[in-house]
C-alpha positions, 0 to 999 in steps of 0.5 A, a space after each residue: 500500500 502506497 503512502 497516498 493510498 493510506 492517506 485516502 483510506 484514513 480520510 474515508 474512515 474518518 468521514 465514515 466515523 464522523 457520519 456515524 457520530 452525526 447520524 447517531 446523535 441525530 437518532 438520539 435527538 429523535 428518540 428523545 422527541 418520541 419519548 416525551 
């Protein structure tokens, strides 16, 4: 694996994790609204 491939791989993972976090907190907010 070249250095460039490693970089883009890391960036993709970072974006995925970031997306998981935002959609996760979004789901939490939705759940809270439903539970009220």
